[in-house]
PARO-179706 format. One record per atom (N, C-alpha, C, O): residue in three letters; x, y, z negated. Coordinates in steps of 0.001 Angstrom, whole numbers, plus 500000, padded with zeros to 6 digits. Layout:
N
ALAXYZ ...
This chain:
195
UNK208295268756514385 UNK209738268587513863 UNK210404269861513789 UNK211416269670513115 UNK210341271058514145 UNK211045272300513636 UNK210299272618512429 UNK211053273048511556 UNK209171272562512101 UNK208379272670510940 UNK208984272040509954 UNK209321272643508935 UNK209226270580510155 UNK209745269577509081 UNK211164270108508848 UNK211307270568507716 UNK212315270164509680 UNK213591270712509304 UNK213449271948508705 UNK214123272170507700 UNK212693272803509134 UNK212882274241508332 UNK212415273804506859 UNK213079274269505932 UNK211380272991506563 UNK211014272882505240 UNK212037272033504672 UNK212288272332503505 UNK212728271032505155 UNK213886270298504708 UNK215115271002503878 UNK215729270888502817 UNK215059271903505210 UNK216566272624505029 UNK216122273845503528 UNK216903274041502597 UNK215033274365503621 UNK214529275482502571 UNK214641274717501509 UNK215225275315500605 UNK214205273227501129 UNK213981272654499901 UNK215512272490499620 UNK215937272839498519 UNK216348271986500546 UNK217752271661500033 UNK218456272684499131 UNK219181272444498165 UNK217983274255499800 UNK218532275327499646 UNK218003275699497957 UNK218640276356497133 UNK216767275107497790 UNK216330275568496278 UNK216251274785495046 UNK215677275029493985 UNK217130273544495518 UNK217296272530494736 UNK218579272960493747 UNK219558273448494311 UNK218610272795492284 UNK219723272911491579 UNK221110272369492055 UNK221102271294492654 UNK222372273046491834 UNK223596272875492354 UNK224130271463492016 UNK224609270568492712 UNK223792271629490267 UNK224625270644489729 UNK223572270145488469 UNK222618270851488141 UNK223821269066487925 UNK223116268318486992 UNK224046268078485983 UNK225127267586486307 UNK223775268386484611 UNK224733267939483661 UNK224266266690483075 UNK223129266232483193 UNK225294266150482398 UNK224677264936481471 UNK225093265207479973 UNK226141264700479574 UNK224413265894479215 UNK224643266227477816 UNK224368265008477279 UNK223884264178478050 UNK224576264661476030 UNK224511263480475139 UNK223713264008473829 UNK224055265007473195 UNK222586263180473515 UNK222093263624472314 UNK221945262528471531 UNK221697261398471951 UNK222180263029469728 UNK222040261968469010 UNK221226262104467812 UNK220995263247467418 UNK220660260905467041 UNK219811260968466229 UNK220264259789465394 UNK220647258722465873 UNK220176260115463918 UNK220294258916463291 UNK219164258977462296 UNK219031259861461449 UNK218287257847462503 UNK217039257737461767 UNK217251257290460213 UNK218366257211459697 UNK215894256979459466 UNK216188256747458132 UNK217187255733457611 UNK218090255916456795 UNK216851254667458226 UNK217872253413458078 UNK219203253420458556 UNK219816252353458561 UNK219858254663459041 UNK220949254669459348 UNK221502254336460903 UNK222665254515461266 UNK220419253814461734 UNK220545253552463070 UNK220586254600463872 UNK219634255376463959 UNK222006254779464737 UNK222244255778465652 UNK221441255362466682 UNK221440254203467097 UNK220523256546467263 UNK220078256646468540 UNK220794257787469294 UNK221098258900468866 UNK221050257096470873 UNK221638258513471692 UNK220856258292472829 UNK220459257203473244 UNK220562259963473546 UNK219799259930474848 UNK220189260982475466 UNK220506261978474817 UNK220241260968476844 UNK220864261858477839 UNK219742262994478094 UNK219994263898478891 UNK218490262946477407 UNK217782264230477322 UNK217648264012475382 UNK217961263194474517 UNK217018265267475507 UNK216266266047473860 UNK214993265764473882 UNK214208266598474335 UNK214460264307473306 UNK213253264119473592 UNK212540264757472414 UNK211433265222472685 UNK212950264869471179 UNK212259265968470258 UNK213234266698469627 UNK214319266956470149 UNK212887267057468486 UNK213478268054467638 UNK214500267235466749 UNK215544267718466310 UNK214077265951466541 UNK215107265277466021 UNK216763265194466455 UNK217751265463465771 UNK216670264750467764 UNK218141264767468416 UNK218717266169468723 UNK218246267170469263 UNK219823265888468217 UNK220683266973468237 UNK221893266735469357 UNK222276265635469755 UNK222425268103469787 UNK223338267772470953 UNK224743267179469892 UNK225157267713468862 UNK225199266045470500 UNK226560265410470298 UNK227770265408471248 UNK228913265225470828 UNK227476265619472550 UNK228395265638473395 UNK227949266432474728 UNK227076266094475528 UNK228765267560474757 UNK228628268618475963 UNK229302268057477420 UNK230525267947477501 UNK228662267805478249 UNK229583267379479288 UNK230292268966480157 UNK229718269986480540 UNK231404268643480196 UNK231949270009480932 UNK231565270043482537 UNK231518269126483356 UNK231353271212482645 UNK230771271388484261 UNK231792270785485216 UNK232959270905484844 UNK231600270199486299 UNK232473269723487373 UNK232726270879488094 UNK231891271777488205 UNK234346270922488819 UNK234545271713489334 UNK233925271571490691 UNK233685270424491068 UNK233515272975491790 UNK232779272418492826 UNK233459271633493714 UNK234682271767493734 UNK232856270700494590 UNK233573270093495528 UNK234189270710496718 UNK233592271712497114 UNK235193270375497360 UNK235999271137498353 UNK235345270235499443 UNK235619269037499523 UNK234439270880500308 UNK233858270204501702 UNK234584270922502724 UNK235454271783502596 UNK234058270400503792 UNK234375270749505109 UNK233887272259505229 UNK232781272688504899 UNK234838272896505715 UNK234110274601505940 UNK233092274547507005 UNK233018273758507947 UNK232413275412506724 UNK231093275547507770 UNK231681276369509009 UNK232572277189508786 UNK231222276178510268 UNK231651277027511260 UNK231305278676511026 UNK231977279539511591 UNK230153279010510107 UNK230076280465510148 UNK229521280398508629 UNK229082279392508072 UNK229643281722508079 UNK229335281790506913 UNK227517281748506744 UNK226729282340507482 UNK227136280802505464 UNK225892280781505280 UNK225226279503505897 UNK224004279383505990 UNK226178278503506335 UNK226124277169506437 UNK226267276342505773 UNK226059275251506304 UNK226660276316504370 UNK226988275498503514 UNK225850274318503178 UNK226086273316502502 UNK224470274675503839 UNK223359273730503575 UNK224011272411504505 UNK223561271346504082 UNK224842272260505521 UNK225367271312506214 UNK225964270207505368 UNK225662269015505308 UNK226820270855504777 UNK227499269962503726 UNK226642269355502691 UNK226951268213502351 UNK225504269970502062 UNK224451269183501169 UNK223711268385502241 UNK223248267347501769 UNK223459268556503550 UNK222840267460504218 UNK223361266285504322 UNK222788265216504110 UNK224799266506504751 UNK225628265380504835 UNK225624264332503927 UNK225535263108504030 UNK225795265469502600 UNK225780264338501363 UNK224575263708501034 UNK224675262690500348 UNK223129264190501463 UNK221831263537501239 UNK221457262679501912 UNK220651261842501506 UNK222103262684503454 UNK221791261557504583 UNK222581260677504125 UNK222122259535504083 UNK223987260890503641 UNK224611259411503638 UNK224073258885502596 UNK223748257713502786 UNK223835259314501499 UNK223476258446500404 UNK221737257604500562 UNK221300256536500131 UNK221160258660501349 UNK219895257857501849 UNK220259256692502589 UNK219574255682502433 UNK221330256674503450 UNK221910255717504419 UNK222851254622503622 UNK223300253626504190 UNK223110254952502145 UNK224264253893501587 UNK225624254305502139 UNK226530253496501941 UNK225915255393502781 UNK227523255738502995 UNK228308256629501992 UNK227669257481501375 UNK229660256498501779 UNK230117257413501110 UNK230014258780501827 UNK230472259021502944 UNK229296259707500964 UNK229509260849501859 UNK230972261839502148 UNK231124262821502874 UNK231816261200501357 UNK233298261593501476 UNK233968260998503242 UNK234705261584504035 UNK233555260141503289 UNK233988259442504635 UNK233486260252505693 UNK234310260662506510 UNK231973260640505866 UNK231510261716506881 UNK232075262916506740 UNK232318263603507732 UNK232263263187505910 UNK232949264524505481 UNK234287264692506300 UNK234465265655507046 UNK235183263723506119 UNK236621263322506474 UNK236507263557507965 UNK237057264508508520 UNK235701262569508649 UNK235455262545509819 UNK235004263680510713 UNK235392263771511878 UNK233968264764510002 UNK233834265976510534 UNK234868266984510441 UNK234949267946511205 UNK235769266700509348 UNK236886267876508998 UNK238043267407510481 UNK238612268243511184 UNK238131266096510627 UNK239316265596511719 UNK238581266053513323 UNK239147266561514292 UNK237499265756513200 UNK236820265790514475 UNK236444267353514985 UNK236435267621516187 UNK236155268288514024 UNK235619269609514494 UNK235787270818513535 UNK235461271980513776 UNK236305270373512503 UNK236365271158511300 UNK235344271805510817 UNK235551272759510067 UNK234112271437511132 UNK232875271718510507 UNK232227273008511511 UNK231532273916511054 UNK232611272871512947 UNK232195273600513980 UNK230993273284514532 UNK231352272520515427 UNK229911273349514597 UNK228903272908515359 UNK228738272789516955 UNK228231271865517591 UNK229317273999517427 UNK229024273981518918 UNK230804273619519431 UNK231364274186520370 UNK231331272730518689 UNK232769272296519451 UNK232521271373520516 UNK231476270726520449 UNK233305271190521508 UNK233215270458522686 UNK234971270068523207 UNK235807270740523811 UNK234994268747522666 UNK236546268254523233 UNK236619268250524877 UNK235731268240525729 UNK237958268262524955 UNK238433268032526395 UNK237930266894527075 UNK238023266878528303 UNK237327265781526378 UNK236895264567526828 UNK235366264649527059 UNK234789263829527772 UNK234899265396526598 UNK233416266183526449 UNK232429265581525167 UNK231223265347525247 UNK233235265419524070 UNK232494265189522810 UNK231887266722522404 UNK232253267854522721 UNK230896266267521638 UNK230157267520521048 UNK229360267401519874 UNK228706266439519471 UNK229567268848519258 UNK228843268937518048 UNK229880268818517107 UNK231051268605517424 UNK229401268975515749 UNK229698268610514391 UNK230521267466514365 UNK231688267514513977 UNK229820266165514866 UNK230612265008514722 UNK231158264480516072 UNK231302263274516273 UNK231459265438516994 UNK231873265008518190 UNK231160263586518969 UNK231854262606519240 UNK230376263623519130 UNK229618262540519817 UNK229705262759521384 UNK229520263832521959 UNK229962261772521857 UNK230107261481523585 UNK228702261559524035 UNK227753261202523336 UNK228596262096525367 UNK227395262244525808 UNK226718260707525717 UNK225660260566525104 UNK227300259703526278 UNK226729258299526328 UNK226283257931525028 UNK225227257299525008 UNK226880258194523835 UNK226741257912522708 UNK225577258784521807 UNK225063258281520808 UNK225268259999522233 UNK224344260828522107 UNK222845260254522608 UNK221804260182521955 UNK223106259873523992 UNK221935259341524564 UNK221261257896523837 UNK220076257667523596 UNK222417257063523598 UNK222232255776523037 UNK221279256135521621 UNK220123255831521327 UNK222035256699521109 UNK221470257289519536 UNK220360258363519241 UNK220118258919518170 UNK219674258530520603 UNK218598259603520805 UNK218768260771520312 UNK217836261349519753 UNK219915261283520427 UNK220319262613520105 UNK220055263742521176 UNK220902263827522065 UNK219206264443521202 UNK218637265319522371 UNK219776266394522360 UNK220367266570523426 UNK220108267053521385 UNK220439268296521182 UNK221846267949520334 UNK221739267793519118 UNK223191267825520981 UNK224215267118520114 UNK224922268508519174 UNK225722268361518249 UNK224377269894519701 UNK224772271137518846 UNK223951271425517844 UNK224302272290517043 UNK222614270716517677 UNK221836270709516415 UNK222612269966515273 UNK223000268800515359 UNK222756270636514395 UNK223811270174513274 UNK223118268838512646 UNK223830267868512389 UNK221687268808512401 UNK220993267920512046 UNK220949266608512772 UNK221472265586512327 UNK220266266686513972 UNK220653265836514962 UNK221907264855514967 UNK222023263637514834 UNK223008266153515225 UNK224423265278515588 UNK224908264623514303 UNK225736263716514378 UNK224438265030513129 UNK225153264207512005 UNK224204263048511810 UNK224755262031511389 UNK223001262976512005 UNK222426261677511786 UNK222551260832512841 UNK222372259619512739 UNK222855261409513886 UNK223463260401514904 UNK224983259902514661 UNK225265258723514874 UNK225865260739514254 UNK226913260133513748 UNK227076259269512553 UNK228060258579512285 UNK225895259409511816 UNK226040258611510696 UNK225459257240511015 UNK225827256256510373 UNK224613257159511936 UNK224267256108512660 UNK225294255318513052 UNK225587254219512581 UNK225911255989514050 UNK226896255268514465 UNK228360254851513837 UNK229171254128514414 UNK228513255375512704 UNK229251254835511560 UNK228826253641510866 UNK229528252712510467 UNK227664253789510785 UNK227087252638510184 UNK226959251202511259 UNK227003250081510752 UNK226817251360512594 UNK226918250347513623 UNK228301250143513289 UNK228342249027512770 UNK229258250555513312 UNK230858250521513528 UNK231009249611512005 UNK231590248526511960 UNK230591250050511210 UNK230585249350509779 UNK230442247632509914 UNK231228246707509709 UNK228955247718510390 UNK228703246437510475 UNK229239245374511596 UNK229196244145511527 UNK229710246117512550 UNK230666245472513635 UNK231888245405513216 UNK232265244473513926 UNK232753245677512624 UNK233839245484512151 UNK234052245300510663 UNK235051245597510007 UNK232718244654510190 UNK232469243861508964 UNK233173244748507701 UNK233720244204506742 UNK233060246209507878 UNK233284247192506574 UNK235009247780506904 UNK235503248788506399 UNK235579246998507710 UNK237045247186507849 UNK237260248962508132 UNK237048249414509257 UNK237586249636507273 UNK237621251144507476 UNK238436251491508523 UNK238030252273509382 UNK239796250895508572 UNK240520251449509404 UNK240122251232510917 UNK240366251995511851 UNK239488250085510950 UNK239021249425512477 UNK237734250600512788 UNK237530250976513942 UNK236931251106511649 UNK235804251904511719 UNK236282252994512517 UNK235861253217513652 UNK237261253758511865 UNK237812255037512017 UNK238478254837513390 UNK238232255721514210 UNK239142254002513716 UNK239866253732514970 UNK238722253817515990 UNK238807254590516944 UNK237782253124515820 UNK236547252692516891 UNK236010254127516865 UNK235860254548518012 UNK235689254972515956 UNK235078256070516195 UNK235844257181516978 UNK235200258073517530 UNK237092257150517032 UNK238146257826517955 UNK238338257157519246 UNK238166257871520234 UNK238655255957519434 UNK239095255407520728 UNK237791254654521254 UNK237757254398522458 UNK236818254315520527 UNK235757253476521112 UNK236032251938520520 UNK237185251567520299 UNK234981251148520303 UNK235138250102519867 UNK235933248769520713 UNK236680247870520327 UNK235410249114521937 UNK236317248112522863 UNK237385248438522881 UNK237893247579523601 UNK238399249313522502 UNK239725249362522285 UNK240134248637521082 UNK241058247825521126 UNK239571248859520147 UNK239780248276518763 UNK239880246699518929 UNK240870246103518504 UNK238753245984519605 UNK238437244865519969 UNK239796244167520933 UNK240385243108520717 UNK239997245031521886 UNK240955244712522760 UNK242413244392522179 UNK243242243553522531 UNK242432245357521163 UNK243840245123520683 UNK243773244418519270 UNK244822244428518627 UNK242537243734518638 UNK242391243120517614 UNK242716243929516505 UNK243061243280515517 UNK242705245515516340 UNK242713246237515271 UNK242693247526515820 UNK241913247923516685 UNK243755248275515177 UNK244121250118515642 UNK244716249901516817 UNK245653249103516824 UNK244388250432517840 UNK244995250332518961 UNK246031251229519243 UNK245759252407519010 UNK247166250983519692 UNK248315251528519737 UNK248586252902520355 UNK249659253199520880 UNK247474253758520245 UNK247507254965521065 UNK248009255989519798 UNK247553255875518660 UNK248965256947520161 UNK249564257644518941 UNK248362258597518444 UNK248454259004517286 UNK247400258939519099 UNK246474259956518973 UNK245443259076517872 UNK244999259509516809 UNK245233257827518421 UNK244228257351517448 UNK244953256807515987 UNK244209256778515007 UNK246185256435515833 UNK246891255964514752 UNK247358257348514061 UNK247823257090512951 UNK247382258408514281 UNK247228259748513669 UNK245982260099513265 UNK245832260484512105 UNK244982260029514074 UNK243434260082513230 UNK243018259112512610 UNK241972259316511993 UNK243504257995512531 UNK243433256964511354 UNK243681257576510045 UNK242872257942509191 UNK245197257620510061 UNK245580258551508961 UNK245250259657508455 UNK245479259882507266 UNK244711260468509177 UNK244255261667508873 UNK242920261598508273 UNK242577262363507373 UNK242015260512508858 UNK240647260456507950 UNK240849259863506964 UNK240313260331505960 UNK241704258576506795 UNK241774257886505264 UNK242303258957504614 UNK241747258959503516 UNK243121259937504676 UNK243960260700503673 UNK242911261737503440 UNK242955262142502278 UNK241843262383504271 UNK240991263157503941 UNK239980262503503103 UNK239533263088502116 UNK239571261269503448 UNK238824260408502750 UNK239089260456501194 UNK238284260874500362 UNK240253259998500958 UNK240971260065499634 UNK240679261297498914 UNK240178261307497789 UNK241003262351499586 UNK240730263931499077 UNK239416263969498691 UNK239052264030497517 UNK238736263936499590 UNK237208263973499206 UNK236656263307498156 UNK235945263885497334 UNK236984261833498089 UNK236620260935497444 UNK236762261530495864 UNK235870261500495017 UNK237981262020495718 UNK238361262482494367 UNK237602263359493748 UNK237483263264492527 UNK236908264429494490 UNK236087265476494019 UNK234743265141494095 UNK234061266099493729 UNK234044264130494435 UNK233005263278494267 UNK232239263016492968 UNK231308262211492953 
């Protein structure tokens, strides 16, 4: 398992940071215009160059050199059909990207998993950012299914637990949870704008 993680992390670091989508054009002898996002041969000329995107603003790492965590979140979210901006927003609100964070209630790690949630999701080390992120994403997917995609309910359940959301038929009337939902939704909008 250690070797697989090391290989995966190394492969993420070696991938190019951005992909550009320039457009190439070729007009054949009959006047038909052909477009391509690659230059298949010398006949095609650059028609439109895509401006480079500004770097996405992500959750700050707890320590310098841990930018790979943000990249891993993006890739694992996409593999699980979740918007990375949602997970980044939850991480920012929960731990501010600090992988050794512990809440007064006992939640641990970058996504602040409670011990019983970690156990149920087979997260053996909640301070291992990869295990914690994978567990947190699985939990979000469960909540999305349970609350039929209602994002406010999912976020509230992540904070206060699904039982509280069911009990109140929506976002519980707890001040902490209501502020948490507003904060995560605001962060989600901000991060979605730069994806």
